[in-house]
Structure formats: C-alpha cells, structure tokens
C-alpha positions in Angstrom: 38.2 -82.8 35.3 34.7 -84.3 34.6 35.3 -84.2 30.9 38.5 -86.2 31.1 38.1 -88.5 34.0 36.2 -91.8 33.7 34.8 -93.6 36.6 33.9 -90.7 38.8 31.1 -92.1 41.0 30.3 -89.0 43.1 30.3 -85.2 42.9 29.5 -83.2 46.0 29.9 -79.5 45.3 29.4 -76.4 47.4 26.6 -74.1 46.0 28.7 -71.0 46.4 32.2 -71.0 45.0 34.6 -68.3 44.0 34.9 -67.4 40.4 32.5 -67.7 37.5 31.2 -71.3 38.1 28.8 -72.1 40.9 27.9 -75.5 42.3 24.7 -75.7 40.3 26.7 -75.5 37.1 29.1 -78.2 38.4 26.2 -80.4 39.3 24.5 -80.0 35.9 27.8 -80.7 34.1 28.4 -83.8 36.3 25.0 -85.1 35.3 25.7 -84.5 31.7 28.9 -86.5 32.1 26.9 -89.4 33.5 28.2 -89.1 37.1 25.7 -91.4 39.0 25.7 -89.5 42.3 25.5 -85.7 42.4 24.7 -83.5 45.3 25.1 -80.0 46.6 26.1 -78.5 50.0 25.8 -75.1 51.5 26.2 -73.1 54.6 23.7 -70.6 53.3 20.6 -72.8 53.6 17.9 -70.2 53.0 19.7 -68.9 49.9 20.8 -72.3 48.7 17.4 -73.9 48.9 16.0 -71.8 46.1 13.8 -72.9 43.2 17.0 -73.3 41.1 18.0 -76.2 43.4 14.8 -78.2 43.0 15.7 -81.8 42.4 19.3 -81.5 43.7 19.9 -83.2 47.0 21.2 -80.5 49.5 23.4 -81.0 52.5 23.4 -78.1 54.9 26.7 -77.0 56.6 27.9 -77.4 59.2 27.3 -81.1 59.2 28.5 -84.0 61.3 30.4 -87.0 60.1 27.2 -89.0 60.6 25.1 -86.6 58.6 27.6 -86.7 55.8 27.6 -90.5 55.8 23.8 -90.5 55.7 23.7 -88.0 52.9 26.2 -90.0 50.8 24.3 -93.2 51.3 21.1 -91.5 50.2 22.8 -90.2 47.1 24.1 -93.7 46.3 20.7 -95.3 46.8 18.9 -92.6 44.8 
C-alpha cells in the first residue's frame, strides 16, 4: 500500500503483527516512502521498548482516546 499510495500522512503500526512483517519493518518502509508521521504501538511494553525501537515514538496499549490524541499530535509536531 505504501508503495502505491500517495499522500499518506500517518502510519501507526503495532510492533507485533502476524506473519513475516513486524511493525518495525512497516515503520522503516513508511519512512523510506517519505511518510511524515510514523509511530509504533504495543501492548507488550517491556518487549516493545527494546534497543531496536530507539528513535521510534511508542504508544503503549491499552490507551485512552486522550492518550491517542496526544500521541498523534506529538507525531505531527515532531
């Protein structure tokens, strides 16, 4: 989708996903496709906040609507 869709402004991906691709790979690809706002989320905070995630904004699940809004604003304002 990222390769063929222009104008994507935000990608928020779960760190742990089924299949071969994880959220970190999605985030790296989104950055390579010039998506301006890229973040990760996870319900496995201790595992998710590894050295591999350094530099990626991380939203911990579960989160409230207010926490999500704050996180999205922080992504948009860098």
